[in-house]
C-alpha positions as CSV (number, residue, x, y, z in Angstrom):
1,M,17.1,-78.1,18.1
2,E,13.8,-79.6,17.3
3,R,10.4,-78.1,18.8
4,S,8.5,-80.3,21.3
5,S,5.5,-80.3,19.1
6,E,7.6,-81.8,16.3
7,K,8.7,-84.7,18.6
8,A,4.9,-85.2,19.5
9,E,4.5,-87.7,16.6
10,A,7.6,-89.9,17.5
11,A,6.9,-93.4,17.1
12,P,7.1,-95.3,20.3
13,E,9.6,-97.6,18.7
14,E,12.0,-94.4,18.3
15,L,11.7,-93.8,21.8
16,G,13.1,-97.4,22.6
17,L,10.0,-98.6,24.0
18,P,9.8,-102.5,24.2
19,A,6.4,-104.0,22.6
20,A,5.2,-100.3,22.4
21,G,1.9,-101.5,20.6
22,K,0.7,-103.0,23.8
23,Y,0.4,-99.8,25.7
24,D,-2.6,-97.4,25.4
25,L,-1.4,-93.8,26.3
26,R,-5.0,-92.3,25.6
27,Q,-6.2,-92.0,29.3
28,G,-2.8,-91.0,30.5
29,V,-2.6,-88.3,27.9
30,E,-6.1,-87.0,28.9
31,T,-5.0,-86.9,32.5
32,L,-1.9,-85.2,32.0
33,S,-3.7,-82.6,29.7
34,R,-5.4,-81.2,32.9
35,L,-2.2,-80.4,34.7
36,N,-2.5,-76.8,34.2
37,E,-6.1,-76.9,35.8
38,Q,-4.5,-78.0,39.3
39,R,-3.5,-75.1,41.6
40,T,-1.2,-76.4,44.3
41,P,2.0,-78.4,43.8
42,A,0.5,-81.5,45.5
43,D,-2.4,-81.5,43.1
44,K,-0.1,-81.1,40.1
45,L,2.1,-84.1,41.5
46,A,-1.1,-86.1,42.0
47,C,-1.8,-85.5,38.3
48,I,1.4,-86.4,37.1
49,R,1.2,-89.8,39.3
50,A,-2.4,-90.5,37.9
51,A,-1.4,-89.8,34.4
52,T,1.5,-92.3,34.8
53,W,-0.6,-95.0,36.5
54,A,-3.1,-94.5,33.7
55,I,-1.1,-96.2,31.3
56,E,-2.6,-99.5,31.1
57,G,-0.2,-102.2,32.3
58,A,2.4,-99.6,33.6
59,Q,2.0,-100.8,37.2
60,A,4.3,-103.8,36.6
61,L,7.0,-102.1,34.6
62,P,10.5,-101.6,35.8
63,A,11.4,-97.8,35.8
64,D,13.9,-98.5,32.7
65,E,10.6,-99.4,30.5
66,L,8.3,-96.8,32.3
67,L,10.6,-93.9,31.7
68,P,10.3,-93.8,28.0
69,L,6.8,-94.3,28.2
70,F,6.4,-91.3,30.3
71,V,8.3,-89.4,28.0
72,S,6.0,-90.4,25.2
73,L,3.1,-89.5,27.2
74,I,4.4,-86.0,27.8
75,L,5.4,-85.5,24.3
76,R,1.7,-86.5,23.2
77,A,0.0,-84.5,26.1
78,K,2.1,-81.3,25.4
79,P,1.6,-79.6,28.8
80,S,2.2,-76.0,28.7
81,H,5.0,-74.6,31.1
82,L,5.8,-78.2,32.5
83,Y,9.3,-76.8,33.3
84,R,7.7,-74.4,35.9
85,Y,6.0,-77.5,37.6
86,I,9.4,-79.7,37.9
87,E,11.8,-76.8,38.2
88,I,14.4,-77.7,41.0
89,T,15.5,-74.8,43.0
């Protein structure tokens, strides 16, 4: 099993992104990297939402195109303990 740090450099094409070059993930990565600074679950969710909408042009994408972009965003931002924030009980 590969570590997430090794997958962080995956090319967008490897993630199945259509026309991946037209999306700028930098602002979303910067926003998501501040996830650990948030204290409440609502603040963490707002940070994840803001990171997703920070992807330029993502607002008009259907879910099947947005999901690979979001995965790429997570891999690049490398938020620590992400599983704690999304754990379903």
